N, C-alpha and C positions, 0 to 999 in steps of 0.2 A: 142619256143627261137622267140624273138621281133625282127622284118623287120628293116633294117639296117636304112630307114628313118625316123619311129620311134624312134629310139634310139636317133640319130640327134636332133630333133627335141625336146628330153628330155635333152639335153647336153644344147640346149641353152635356157630350157625355165625354167629349178630348181631354177635360181637366182631368176627371176620373181618373181616365187609359194613361194620361204622361205619366200622373205622380203615383200607378201602379208598376209602369214601368222605366222610371225613371233610375232606378237601382237602388239600393240599402234599405233601411227599413221604412217600411211605406208613411209611417207618420213625422218621418223627417224629411220625406220629398219635397211638402211646397216649400219649406225651410231653403231646403239646397238652390230648388231654379229659381227664386226667387235670389241668392245670394250670385247665381250665373249671372241673370240676367242684368244685377247690378256690374257684374264685375262685365259685366259686355262695355256698358256705358263709359265706368273707370277706366277701362285702357284702352279703346279704340277711339280711332283720328277724327278729324272732319266729316270723314265721309258718312256720318252715320248721326250727325249734327241736324240731322231735318227731325227727328225724334224730340219732343217737348217729355223730358223726362217727369218732372211732378205729375204732369196730365196723363202720363203713361200708366203710373203707378196708382194713380186715384181711380184711375177707371179699372188697373186689373184685380184692384184690393178689392172693387167692389162685385158682388157676386152677381145683382142683377144687371150690371153691365158685361162683366169677364162674357156671356156667352153670345155680346155683340163682335167682340174682340175675334180678328184672323186667326183661328187656330195655327195657322202655318207662318204668321206672323210672330206671336213666339217662342214655335219651333224652330223658326230662322236665327231668331236672334240666339236660343242657345246653343244651335249647331254652330254659327258662328263663334259665342263666348266660348266655349268648350275649345274649341278650335286653336281659338288664340293662348288659349291655357293648355295645349297639348304638342310644344315641341318636345324633344330630347332632353330638356333640363326640369319637363313641368311633369305635365300627364303621359308623355309618351305614346306610343303605338297603341296602349290601353284607351287614352283618351280621343287619339283621333279616330279611331274603329267607333267611338260612343257619339264622335264630331259625324261619323257617316251614316251612322244611323239616325240620328237626327236629323241630318241633311234629307234624307231618303222621306221619312214622315213627317217633313215640310213638303216637301213636294207634293205625297200624297195626298195631302189636305191639300195645299195650292192648286191641284189637280182636280180635287171636288170642288174644289170654291167656285173656279171657271166654269166646270162642265152642266153646274147647278145654277149659274148665272148668276151665284153671291158675289159679284164684281164690287170691291168698294175702295177708297185710296188704301187703305190700310191689306190689302191685296199686292198693290202695287208696292207699299212699303215692304210688305215680303219679298218681293221680284228681288228688289235691291239687293236685300240683304242676303240675298240667293247667290246673286252676281259676284257680291262681296268674298261668298264662300269660295267660289268655283273660281275666281281668280288667286287665291291664295293655293300656295303649296301645301299638295297635300296628296296624299296616296294613289287617290282615283283622278287627279288634274286630268284634265284635256282637252283641248281646243275647243271641238266640236259641244260640249256640255255650257264653256263658256258663252259661244257665240249664241248657244241653244237659249241660254237664259236673257242675254243680253234681246236680244229680238223680243221675248215677250215681254221683258219689263219697257221696251219703246214702244208694244202694242197697247199694252196696259194702260199707260199715261195719255196715246193717244185714243186709246176708247172711252177712259173716264173722262175725258175732255180736262186734261190737267193740263193741256199744252198752249188753250188757250182761255185756263181761269180769270184773267183777270180784261177780256176783251171790254167791256164796258167801263173802264178804268178809265177816269178822267185825263189821267199822266201818262197814260200807257201809248209806248211809241212803238210803232210797226214797221217791216220793214217787207220792200219788192223781190221775191222770185228771185233769187242769184243774183240778189244785191249786196254790197257791204255792209253788213250790221254795225254801222254807223249812229251816233247820237248828234241829233241838231245841236247846232252850235249853242249855247247859250250866250255868248256876246256878241257884240256887233262885227257884223262882217269888217268893219273900214278899221278895226284896232288890228295890231300888229299881233307876232307872235308874243313876243317879247312883254309886250302889255295886258295880253290874256294870259300868261304866267303869271304875271305880277298879281292879277288881279284874282284868277286863284290860290293863290299863297295867300292874299293877305286874308282869304274867306276863312283861312284858317281849317282845323281838322278835326272834328269831331266822333271821329269812331272810334274813342277808346271810353267815350260815354254810353255808348250802344250797344257795345261788345257783352257778351255775356256774364264776364264775371263785375261784369258792372250793374247789371238788370238783374241778376242773380248770382248773390256772395256766394252761398252753397254750394254752386255749379263747382267750383275749384275743389270741394271734397268728390261729387257724385260723376263728374263729369272733367276732370282735369284740363284732359288735351283738347277740351273745345273753347277755352274760355276766351279765347283770339274770335269764335266766330259771333254773327250776330247774336244779341240778345233777344227776350220775349219780352214784351209791354204788358206788366199787371192793368192795363187798364182793358186788354181785350179781354170780351167772353170766350166759353170753350167755342163757338159757332167758329170766333174770329183767329182765334189758336189754332182749328184746325185745318182751317182754310192757308196759313201760312205755314203750319206743316206739308202742307200741298204742293205749296210755289217750294219749298227747302228741297224739296226731294224730287221735284223735278231738278233743279241746279244741281245736287248731287249727281243726279243719274246724268247730266251732260258733265260733269266732272269726269265722272268711273269712265263714259263712254269717249271722250276724249283722250282719256288717257290708254283705253282701248286703241282707240285707233289710231295715237302716236306710235303705240308698239307696233301695230303692223305696218305702218307706212317707214318705222326703225329696219325691219326683220324684212322689210320689202316683200310682204303678203298683202294678197287683195284684202281690204275692206270689205267692210257689210255697209247694206245701206242704212241709215236712220233718221227718222222721222225729227227725231231731238237734235241730229246733226244742222237742221237747217234752219237757221236763226230767222228766216221770213216765216217759218210755224209758230215761231213765239208771239205769245200773245200773255208774257208772265211778269210781272214786277220783278224787277230785282232784289237781288241778297238783300235783308234791312231798309227795303222804301218805305216799306211801311210803318218802320219805327220812328220815321220821319216825322208821322202827322197824316194826315188829309192832305190832297194833293192841294188846296187851295191856302190850306196853313203853311206847308212846309218849304223847306229854303230846296228848293229843285235841283241846283247844282249838289248840292252837299246831298241827296240824296241821289243820286242818279252818278257820284262821283266816288265813294263811299271805294274803302279799300274791297269791302266784299261785293262791291258792283263791279268796278273794274277788274277782279280776278276773272270773273264772269263775263265780263265782254272779251276778256281775251280767250277765254273755250271760244266764245261762239265766234270771233272773228277767227281763230284757228281750223274748229269743224267749218265754216262756211270756205276758208281758201281749199279744205278738202274736197268737199262737194261738188265745189264749179271744176276743179282741176280736174276730177273722174268722173263728170258732167259729161258726155258727147255729143251729147245734142247743142251743148256750147260751143261757137266756133271762137279760133284762137284767136281774131282780134276782141271779142268781145272777153276774152279769159285774159286778155292782155290788158285792157280795160278794168276789169276788177282785179288784177295785182295790184297796178300802179294805187289802185284807191285802198284796197288793204293795206297795201304799205303805209299809205297818208295814215289810215285810222292807226294802224302799230303805233305811230310816231305821236299821235295825239293820245294814245294810251302810256304811252311811253312819258310824255310829259305830266300826265297827270299824276301817275304813281312817285313820281319826282317833288310832287309839292304834297306829297302824305308825312305829316309828323305824329306818326300815330304808333311806326314800331309791330306791328299786329304782323310784321314779315318778317321777322328775323329769320337768318338762311338754318334751317334745320330740318336735315331728311326727312324726320319723321313727323313733321305736320303736316306736311302737305307736298300732296301728289307732285305738284310744280311751283313752283318757284318765283311770284311774282318779283321782274324786278325790271332792269330798264332791259338785260341784259336776254329775257322772256322771250321778247319779240322776234327774235333772232329765228326761232321756229318758223313763226307766223310768216315772217319774209322770204324766207327760203322756200317753202311752201308756195307762196304767192310768186315770187319770181321763177318758180319752176315752171309757170303756168304760160309766159310769156315774155320766156328769154328771148325772142325773136324779137321781140319789140323795141325799137330804138328808146323808144318813150322812157323805157326802164335804167335805160343804162346808165341813166344818171344816177339812180342808188347805190348799181353794182359796183366791185371793185374789178379792176384790169390785169387780175390776172389771167385772163386767160377761157376763163370760164365765168360766161355772163350771166347765172344765177346763182353765182359764188359769192357769198361778201365776206372778206376775210374779217375787216376791221370791226363786224358784228360779231363773229365766230370768235372772236377775239377776245372780245366783253363777255360774250354766254361764257367761253371757257376759262377765264377768268375769275368769271360770278361762282363757277361749280369748283373752281380751285378754290375759294374763302369756305366755300359749306363742306367738302369735302376737310379741311385741314382745321374746322371744326369741330368734327368729330371722330376724323381718324387719329389724332393723338391720345385718346380717349381709349380707344377699344378694345386694347388688353383691358383696361380694367373693367369697362363695360362686358365685357363679353364673360368676366368671372362672374357675372352677378350672377343668382339665378333668375330675378324679378327685373332682367333691362329693357328695354323697349324693345328694343330690334329684335327680342325674342317672341315679343306678341304682335309680329308684325307679317306675318307669312304672306300678306297681300303685296308685302316690297317688292318681294324677290321680282318677278318681273319689270316694275320700278326700276333696279338695277340694270336689269336686262335690257331695258330699253336705253338709260345712259351710255350701255357700254357702246352698242348699236353706234349711237348718235354722236360717240368721239369717236369712234372706228369711221364714220363714212366723214365727219370733216378733214379729219387727217388724210382717207382717200383721196380728198377734192385740191388739199394743200400740202402734203407732206414734211412743210418746213414747221407745220405746228407741230411738232412732238411733243407742247401740252398735252397735247388729245393723249398718245401713250401714255403718258407720265399720270395723268386721271385715273385710265382703265386701269393701267397695272396697282394706283392709290385704293380702288373701289374692292379688287378682288378680294383683300380679307371679307369683308363685311358682306359679300354675296356669297361667297361660299361658307362661310359662318352661320347664315340664314338657311343654307339649302342642307347644311346638314345637322342643324334642329332641325327642319322640316324635310326630313328624305321621302324623293318624287319622282319617280324614272321621268316624266316628259321635259320639266324644268333643267333635270341635267341633259338631257338630251341637246337643249338648245342652247344651256352653258356652252354646253361642249364645243358647238361648230364657233360661237361667239370667243370664245378664249384659244380657238388655234388660229382664229381673223386677227387676234391681236398677235400672237405667237410670229405669224406671218409678217404682220406690221413691222413688229421687233425685229424682226431679221434683217427687212430691207431697210429700215431704218439705220440698223448698224448700232443697237442698245440690248442691253441681255435679254432674253426673254423674260416670261414670268413661271415660274415651278408648274408643274403638273397639280390639279387640283386637289383641296386637301381632304375631300371626303372619299379619294379612290383610295 
């Protein structure tokens, strides 16, 4: 445990120390640091959109307030920003080594704050940025570091009470332990589903009014990949804005953890247990819910069914399915009951997604880790049905292909959606990869998203070998994933990819189609 004077001394001197070691003429260091921080906001995707950019810079430029900023937060931002610039078409190995040095420095200050008891929401923000760094394709990537940083993030969110930030809020909806995270009905129970859908559609969609580009037009220059995320109200004071940052931190963390759990599930690896992966632990308002105004004045339906709220509900439902599925204390019968309710909830979310007219979820692999669509609920339903395949009650929802936990129709729906996404960007790949500043070259954390997709396609084909579209999609995804691993060389991702590539080769041979060529980076 560090004594208080040494902690205060470090808080006052960390900036001076950083400018000394940032490289180049010291007089220019502050400017380069600011440029790298701005670069992070400019090229990162919505994972980092929990930060209010104007508030961050106003605090950072104020010398009196800078001492209260967690050094590890700034250092983690610089580490991630540098890594995003350090493909072999960018800063290259020199940049990657600098990013690793900044990461180690961030870790050192993170540990110092943790050991001294200086635990603030800024430390949790630093933890999430460190997670994004570790899940990226970098020279020292390891599963142990990923798991360690994720555990720290989960623990900090719990310790800071961020997971029950809004427990006193009037409109807060809570869930019973091991229950399906379903929102209460907003229409009378006697209405049929057609009438409910018609009523929802008639209400319209107000998401574009609350998106970042509407509330903060300057974001199109400062953070262009965040423009479809929820905005910030100009009516909020600093305290309210900070509180909203904390909510968004929780939901961003859930998104990243959901992606990690999905990847582990796809490659059949034992999953970690996270408190944040259990929706019944949450007492946090949904994304953008505060933008709709005080509970007594807001449109409760719109606030809880915005595109961002539905996005989060998808993640909550998916992680709840995994939590219940792996909980040995829950009986098979109760898992079966849970699975049916999860299935029905996924259908409700699907119908609500179909009522949106905001077009904030155009299918682009560079905007989001999981694409909101009617097909995305296939993953939720597969997870749910695997927990209950013994129960006749579920058979109504399953195909008659002989495998009671595999729904061919939903698999086809999801595959066709994936086909649309692939066709959206694959034709432009030769043109994209020929540019120095293309988007893919700044997405090292998408490597494992591609791995996850490949594993899911192969799993679907294994369930039903007649679905050759799954193998076609695998083959079409190979160029971008190999390109990404060429830009960001790292042993571990290449080892994982080698296994997936061989699975694809074997599957193609069995299916009687030409197998793919060896990886291009060999």
